[in-house]
C-alpha positions as CSV (number, residue, x, y, z in Angstrom):
1,M,-0.7,49.1,-29.3
2,S,1.9,51.9,-29.0
3,P,4.7,51.9,-31.5
4,C,7.2,51.0,-28.8
5,Q,5.5,47.8,-28.0
6,G,5.9,44.8,-30.2
7,E,4.7,41.3,-30.1
8,G,4.6,39.8,-26.7
9,R,5.2,43.2,-24.9
10,E,1.6,44.1,-24.2
11,S,2.0,43.2,-20.6
12,E,5.1,45.3,-20.0
13,S,4.4,48.6,-18.3
14,P,5.8,51.8,-19.7
15,L,8.2,52.2,-16.7
16,S,9.7,48.8,-17.3
17,L,10.3,49.7,-21.0
18,K,11.9,52.9,-19.8
19,I,14.3,51.0,-17.2
20,M,15.3,48.6,-20.2
21,Y,15.9,51.5,-22.5
22,D,18.0,53.5,-19.7
23,Q,19.9,50.3,-18.9
24,K,20.8,49.9,-22.5
25,S,21.8,53.5,-22.8
26,Y,23.9,53.4,-19.7
27,N,25.7,50.1,-20.9
28,K,26.6,51.9,-24.1
29,W,27.7,55.0,-22.4
30,Y,29.8,52.9,-19.9
31,K,31.3,51.0,-22.7
32,N,32.5,54.4,-24.2
33,N,33.4,55.9,-21.0
34,R,34.7,53.0,-18.7
35,D,38.0,54.6,-18.0
36,K,36.6,57.9,-17.0
37,K,34.0,56.2,-14.8
38,V,36.7,53.9,-13.1
39,K,38.8,57.0,-12.5
40,N,35.9,59.0,-10.8
41,V,35.0,56.1,-8.5
42,R,38.6,55.7,-7.5
43,E,38.9,59.4,-6.8
44,A,35.6,59.3,-4.8
45,F,36.8,56.4,-2.7
46,L,40.2,58.1,-2.0
47,N,38.4,61.4,-1.1
48,L,36.1,59.5,1.3
49,R,39.0,57.7,3.0
50,L,41.2,60.9,3.4
51,K,38.3,62.7,5.0
52,T,37.6,59.8,7.3
53,L,41.3,59.7,8.2
54,E,41.4,63.4,8.9
55,I,38.5,63.5,11.1
56,L,39.9,60.6,13.2
57,G,43.2,62.3,13.6
58,N,45.4,60.8,10.8
59,Q,47.2,58.6,13.3
60,C,46.8,55.3,15.2
61,T,44.8,55.8,18.4
62,R,47.0,53.3,20.5
63,C,50.6,54.1,19.4
64,G,50.4,57.3,17.5
65,Y,51.8,55.9,14.3
66,E,51.4,58.3,11.4
67,E,54.2,57.9,8.9
68,D,52.2,56.1,6.2
69,K,48.5,56.7,6.1
70,R,47.9,54.0,3.6
71,I,48.1,51.4,6.2
72,L,45.9,53.0,8.9
73,M,42.6,51.1,9.4
74,V,39.2,52.4,10.7
75,D,38.4,50.1,13.5
76,H,35.1,49.5,15.4
77,K,35.8,50.0,19.1
78,N,33.0,47.7,20.1
79,D,34.0,44.9,17.7
80,N,30.8,44.9,15.8
81,G,32.3,45.5,12.4
82,S,31.5,42.1,11.0
83,A,27.7,42.5,12.0
84,E,27.7,46.1,10.6
85,R,29.1,44.9,7.3
86,K,26.6,42.0,7.0
87,Q,23.9,44.4,7.6
88,N,25.1,47.3,5.3
89,G,27.4,45.7,2.9
90,Q,31.0,46.6,2.3
91,G,30.8,49.2,-0.5
92,W,30.7,53.0,-1.1
93,K,27.4,53.3,0.9
94,Y,28.8,51.6,4.0
95,R,32.0,53.7,4.0
96,K,29.9,56.9,3.6
97,Q,27.6,55.8,6.4
98,I,30.7,55.4,8.7
99,L,31.9,58.8,7.7
100,E,28.6,60.4,8.3
101,K,28.3,58.8,11.8
102,I,31.8,60.2,12.6
103,I,30.9,63.6,11.4
104,A,27.7,63.5,13.6
105,G,30.1,62.8,16.6
106,S,30.0,59.0,17.0
107,K,32.8,57.7,19.0
108,E,32.4,54.1,17.8
109,Y,35.4,54.2,15.5
110,Q,39.1,54.6,15.8
111,L,42.3,54.4,13.6
112,L,44.6,51.6,14.2
113,C,47.8,50.6,12.6
114,P,48.2,47.0,11.6
115,N,50.3,46.1,14.7
116,C,47.7,47.6,17.2
117,S,44.9,46.0,15.3
118,A,46.5,42.7,15.7
119,V,47.1,43.1,19.5
120,K,43.6,44.3,19.8
121,E,42.4,41.2,17.9
122,A,44.7,38.8,20.0
123,D,43.4,40.5,23.3
124,R,39.8,39.9,22.2
125,H,40.5,36.2,21.6
126,I,42.3,35.8,24.9
127,K,39.4,37.5,26.7
128,N,37.0,35.1,24.9
129,L,39.1,32.1,25.7
130,N,39.3,33.1,29.4
131,A,35.5,33.6,29.6
132,R,35.1,29.9,28.2
133,L,37.7,28.7,30.8
134,V,35.9,30.5,33.7
135,D,32.5,28.9,32.4
136,W,34.1,25.4,32.1
137,H,35.8,25.6,35.7
138,N,32.5,26.7,37.3
139,K,30.5,23.5,36.0
140,S,30.3,20.8,38.4
141,L,33.0,18.0,37.9
142,P,32.1,14.4,37.4
143,T,31.6,12.4,40.5
144,I,31.5,8.7,41.4
145,R,28.0,7.2,41.9
146,E,27.5,4.3,44.1
147,G,26.2,1.0,42.4
148,S,27.5,2.2,39.1
149,N,29.3,-0.1,36.7
150,S,31.6,2.6,35.4
151,P,33.9,4.2,37.9
152,I,32.9,7.8,36.9
153,S,29.5,9.0,35.7
154,L,28.2,12.5,35.2
155,Q,25.1,13.4,37.4
């Protein structure tokens, strides 16, 4: 048995011991450097966002609003943002993927201000409602059947 293995550790691989040791080292480092780490992560997110805004034009695609960039939102033109977030998560990697797609020339994304985003969402709901109403209207209506006890029955 090696010096790093104690009782009950014979089944653990050297790799798992290294990972355990690395995690302990990281936890210790993080405890001592938390503020620096948080600052670096915030700066990285901000730089990623600023780069994305810059490539998309720094203004709302619909109305041209550009006064306060803090409120501009990256919008999925095809309304598939929810599915994309479920598949990829919502963190750093997901936002970085979006930026990489935009850099590669993807036209799936646009910038919208909150007002235009709300209008787009309302239009989408109205479109879906209209589609359901057309479906309902095209269905056959109830008819009266001869010899039936109830005045109306579905056929």
